[in-house]
N, C-alpha and C positions, 0 to 999 in steps of 0.2 A: 702539317704546315698549310693545308688547303683549307682546312677549317677553321684556323686562326685567320686566313686571309679572308675569308668568307663572313666571320664575326666583324672584324674590323671594316670591312666595306658596309655591312650593316648598319654599324655603329655610325658610321660617316653618313649613310644616306639617311638615318633616323637623324642624325643631329641637324643635317641641313633641311630638311622638310619640318622638322620643330622650328628651326631659327626662322623660316620663311613663314611658317603659321601664325606666328607672334604669341604674344602673354595670352591674349582673349582666348584664343584657341586653346591653348595648353589649360586655362582654367577650365573650359568645356570639358576638355578629355578628364580631367583630374575630376571633376563632379560627376561624370559617367561612369568613372572607374570606381570612385567610392560607393554611387550608389547601388552599383553590381554588386561590389564587394559585400553590403551590407546585406543582400536579399538573403534569406533564409534558404531558398534551395541551394543558391551557390556554395553558401557556407556549409551546409551540410554534404554537400558533392565534395568540397573541399576536405572535410574531416574524415569523410568515409575512403577517400584515395588515401589520405596520410594512415588511417588506420590497417587499410589492406597493405600499405608499402612497410608498415611494421611488422605485420603479420609474415608477408612473404619473406621479410630478412630474417626474422625470428627463424622461420624454418630452415631458409638457407643456412643459418649458422648451426642450428642443429644437426644438420646433415654433413658439415664441413668439417665440424670441431672435432669429431671422432678422427681426423685424416690429418690434423695439425700437430706439430711439435708439441709435444706437452709443455714446454714453457709459453708458447702463443695460445695455447689452449686456456691455460691457466688464466691469462692476461685478458681473454675474451669472457671468461667466466668472471672475472672480477668487474670488469666495464658494464655487463650485462645485469649482474647484481646490484652494482651501483646505482642503475639507471632505473632498476625496479623499485629500489628504495625511495627514490628520490620523484616518483612520479612521472608525470608527464614530460619529455624531454623537448619539446615541440613549443613549449609556452604558450598552449592554448588554454590551459586552466585559467578560470576566473572572466573568461569572456561572455 
C-alpha cells in the first residue's frame, strides 16, 4: 500500500509540474529524450542490459527448473523453446 501511495503521489506531482510547464517545455523535454535515446552509447548500454537480463533469467530458470513440479517444468520448457525459435522477444530486431 505504501508503494502504491508513493507511486500515485509521484504521478500527481509529475502531472502538476508538467501542466505548469506547458506545451513548449513538454516539446523540449521530448526532443531531449529522443536525442538521448538515439545516442549509440545509450542504445548499446540498453541492449547490453537487456542481454544480461535475459542471460541471468535463463540461468535462474535452469537452476529452478529441476525443483518445479513436472507439469510446470514442462510448461516452462515449452515457452522457452517457443521463444528460442521465434528469435528476439524484445522487438529489437530490425532497428
